[in-house]
C-alpha positions in Angstrom: 98.0 210.4 36.8 101.7 211.1 37.4 104.5 211.4 34.3 106.0 208.3 35.0 102.3 206.3 34.9 101.6 208.9 31.3 105.4 207.2 29.7 105.2 204.3 30.7 101.7 203.9 28.5 102.7 205.3 26.1 106.0 203.4 25.6 103.5 200.7 25.5 101.2 201.7 22.7 104.4 202.7 21.1 106.1 199.3 21.5 102.6 197.5 20.2 102.8 200.2 17.4 106.6 199.5 15.5 105.3 195.9 16.6 101.7 196.2 14.5 104.5 197.7 11.3 107.1 195.3 11.8 104.5 192.8 11.0 103.0 194.5 8.4 104.6 193.3 5.0 106.6 195.6 3.3 105.7 196.5 -0.7 108.6 197.5 -2.5 109.9 200.8 -3.3 106.1 202.3 -0.7 106.7 204.0 2.3 104.9 203.9 5.8 103.3 207.1 5.3 102.4 206.0 2.0 100.8 202.6 3.1 98.7 204.2 5.6 97.7 206.5 2.6 96.6 203.4 0.6 94.9 201.6 3.3 92.7 204.8 4.5 91.3 205.4 1.0 91.2 201.3 0.4 88.6 201.2 3.7 86.5 204.5 3.2 83.2 203.6 1.8 83.7 206.6 -1.1 85.8 208.0 -3.0 87.9 210.8 -0.9 89.7 213.7 -2.1 93.1 214.6 -1.1 92.2 216.7 1.4 90.3 214.2 3.6 92.5 211.6 3.6 95.0 214.3 4.7 92.8 215.7 7.9 92.0 212.0 8.4 95.5 211.0 8.6 96.6 214.4 10.1 99.4 214.0 7.0 100.5 217.7 5.5 99.7 218.8 2.3 103.1 218.5 0.6 103.2 214.2 2.4 99.8 213.9 1.3 101.1 214.5 -2.0 104.2 212.6 -2.3 102.2 210.0 -0.9 99.7 209.9 -3.8 102.6 210.4 -6.5 103.8 207.1 -5.0 100.4 205.7 -5.2 99.2 207.0 -8.8 103.2 205.9 -10.3 103.1 202.1 -8.9 99.0 201.9 -10.0 97.4 201.8 -7.0 95.5 204.4 -7.0 93.8 206.4 -9.7 93.1 209.9 -9.4 90.1 211.4 -11.4 87.8 214.1 -11.4 85.2 215.2 -9.2 82.0 215.4 -11.6 80.8 218.5 -9.8 83.9 220.8 -9.2 86.6 219.8 -12.2 88.9 221.3 -10.2 89.2 218.8 -7.4 90.3 215.3 -7.6 89.4 211.9 -6.4 91.3 209.3 -5.2 89.7 206.0 -6.1 92.2 203.0 -5.4 92.9 200.5 -7.9 92.3 196.5 -8.0 96.5 196.2 -7.4 96.2 198.9 -4.2 93.5 197.2 -2.9 95.0 193.6 -3.1 98.2 195.4 -1.6 96.0 196.3 1.6 94.3 193.1 1.9 97.5 191.0 1.9 99.6 193.4 4.2 96.5 193.8 5.9 96.2 189.7 6.4 99.9 189.7 7.5 99.6 192.1 10.4 96.4 190.9 11.6 97.2 186.7 11.7 100.5 188.1 14.0 98.2 190.0 16.3 95.2 187.1 16.3 97.9 184.2 17.4 100.0 187.1 20.3 96.4 187.3 22.1 95.7 183.9 21.2 98.7 182.6 22.9 100.2 184.7 24.9 97.3 185.9 27.2 94.4 183.6 29.3 90.4 184.2 28.3 90.4 186.6 31.4 93.8 188.5 30.2 91.8 189.0 26.6 88.4 190.6 28.3 90.7 193.2 29.9 92.4 193.8 27.0 89.6 194.1 24.7 88.0 196.3 27.8 90.9 198.2 27.6 90.6 198.9 24.0 87.4 200.3 24.8 89.8 203.0 26.7 92.0 203.6 24.9 89.0 204.4 22.2 87.1 207.2 24.5 91.1 208.8 25.4 91.4 208.9 21.5 88.0 210.7 21.1 88.8 213.1 24.2 88.4 217.0 23.6 89.9 218.4 26.4 87.2 220.0 28.3 83.7 218.4 26.2 81.4 215.5 27.7 82.0 212.3 25.1 79.2 212.1 22.7 80.5 210.2 19.9 79.9 206.8 18.7 82.5 205.0 19.1 81.7 205.8 23.5 77.9 204.7 22.3 79.6 201.3 20.9 81.6 201.0 24.3 78.6 201.1 26.2 76.9 198.7 23.9 79.8 196.5 24.4 79.8 195.7 27.4 75.7 195.1 28.2 
């Protein structure tokens, strides 16, 4: 892949990402980073520790702490002691926090659904979803290793 192709692909990914952020309903007084943290915490199967959220989102501890402070002050999360180790906490998303995630996600999903349905042909939609599988494989790629993750297996199953 040439440098020009890499730059083109990066630009296309950034363009879609920017548009998705624009389509996300703004939450008064909430930074994009805090909204990302809230969304990640709400989508987790179990309450998460701040360090788990930071690792998953590749955020620094100070940025995570600031986001959690804003979310807690806004009543969107609570921090509760870990029953096994009182020095640590778990992040719990409140009903208010879940409602915000649902509302912001709904707007973004509606825009994407309409854009894909209206701007693309059936064939192009098929190609787009194949490209999505490839993007997941790239995201999972570790230099020098073979892909064996769940996403790769799931992508293969969809093609069958």
